C-alpha positions in Angstrom: 94.4 95.0 79.8 93.5 98.5 78.4 96.2 100.7 76.7 98.6 102.0 79.3 100.0 105.5 79.3 103.3 105.3 81.2 105.6 108.0 80.6 109.4 108.4 81.2 112.0 105.6 81.9 113.2 103.2 79.3 110.9 101.1 77.2 112.2 98.0 78.9 111.4 99.5 82.3 107.9 100.6 81.3 107.2 97.1 79.9 108.5 95.3 83.0 106.4 97.6 85.3 103.2 96.8 83.2 104.0 93.1 83.4 104.3 93.2 87.2 101.2 95.3 87.4 99.3 92.7 85.4 100.8 89.9 87.5 99.5 91.6 90.5 96.0 92.0 89.2 95.9 88.4 88.1 97.0 87.2 91.5 94.6 89.5 93.2 91.6 87.9 91.6 92.3 84.7 93.7 94.2 86.3 96.6 97.2 84.2 95.5 99.5 85.1 98.2 102.3 82.9 96.9 102.3 84.8 93.6 102.3 88.1 95.6 105.8 87.4 97.2 108.1 88.1 94.2 106.0 91.2 93.4 106.1 93.2 96.6 109.2 94.4 98.5 110.3 92.7 101.7 111.5 96.1 103.0 110.0 96.8 106.5 109.2 100.3 105.2 106.7 98.9 102.6 103.2 100.2 103.4 99.9 99.3 101.9 96.5 101.1 102.1 93.9 98.4 101.5 90.4 99.0 100.0 89.0 97.8 103.4 90.3 101.1 104.9 93.1 99.6 107.0 96.9 100.1 106.7 99.2 97.1 106.4 102.9 97.5 107.2 105.4 95.1 105.6 105.0 92.2 103.2 104.3 89.7 106.1 101.4 91.8 107.2 100.0 92.2 103.7 100.5 88.4 103.1 98.5 87.6 106.3 95.5 89.7 104.9 95.7 87.8 101.5 95.8 84.5 103.2 92.7 85.4 105.2 90.7 86.8 102.1 91.6 83.7 100.2 89.3 81.7 102.6 86.6 84.3 102.9 86.2 86.2 99.6 85.4 85.1 96.1 86.5 87.7 93.4 86.5 88.1 89.7 89.3 89.6 87.7 89.9 93.3 88.7 89.8 94.6 85.2 92.0 97.7 84.9 91.4 100.7 82.7 92.7 104.3 82.4 96.1 103.0 83.2 98.7 105.7 83.6 101.9 106.3 85.4 105.5 107.8 85.4 108.7 105.9 85.5 112.2 107.0 86.3 115.5 105.2 86.9 114.6 104.1 90.5 110.9 104.4 91.0 107.7 104.0 89.0 104.0 104.9 90.0 101.2 103.3 88.2 97.6 104.3 88.7 94.3 102.9 87.2 90.6 102.3 87.7 89.4 98.7 88.2 86.1 96.9 87.8 85.3 93.7 89.7 82.7 91.7 91.4 83.2 90.0 94.7 81.3 88.3 97.4 81.9 87.1 101.0 81.8 83.3 101.1 83.6 82.6 104.4 82.3 81.8 107.8 83.6 85.0 109.4 81.6 88.2 109.0 83.3 91.1 107.1 84.3 94.1 109.3 82.1 96.3 107.2 79.9 95.3 104.2 81.7 96.9 101.3 80.7 95.6 97.9 80.5 91.9 99.0 77.1 91.4 97.2 78.5 90.1 93.8 77.5 93.4 92.1 80.0 95.2 89.9 81.9 98.0 91.5 84.7 100.4 90.7 87.9 101.0 92.6 91.0 103.1 92.1 94.6 101.7 92.5 97.9 103.5 92.8 101.1 101.4 93.1 104.7 102.6 93.7 107.4 100.4 92.4 111.1 100.6 93.5 114.1 99.3 91.7 115.8 96.8 94.2 118.8 94.7 93.8 116.8 91.8 92.3 114.4 93.9 90.2 111.4 96.1 90.5 109.2 95.6 93.6 106.0 97.3 95.0 106.8 99.4 98.1 103.4 101.1 98.4 99.9 100.5 97.2 96.8 102.6 97.8 93.4 101.2 96.8 90.1 103.2 97.3 86.5 103.1 96.3 85.6 104.8 93.0 82.4 106.5 92.0 80.9 107.3 88.7 77.9 109.3 90.0 77.3 113.0 90.0 80.4 115.0 91.1 80.2 117.8 93.6 79.2 121.0 91.8 78.9 118.9 88.6 82.7 119.4 88.0 
């Protein structure tokens, strides 16, 4: 994992948030939905914006997606870099870029063909953690496609 730039909060909280972030990225490589359970909040308010463009509400909805992807998609590790974020007493936000490769291996057809050709691609990740009674849990995640090409106006 690349050097992380989390600010605020206690050293123990920053370390725990980074451990959970790493655990998520590791589970994501295999769509290991069982390892996802202790990382994400069971709150019905939890909302996840997936890289596929769709919104998933609640852990059960998100888990159904992962169970499906586990049978349809082969992925490599989503290597994070440019990790940053902020931590306070009750919430933490972690953002990063990620590189990976994946390919569609299942019998179903993908809803849209978005980087399922085993070529490396860049994505962006923002995860919001909340301190709950039993520890830090993800209550929101937003994943989107990244781009390293020319920027509008060269900016």
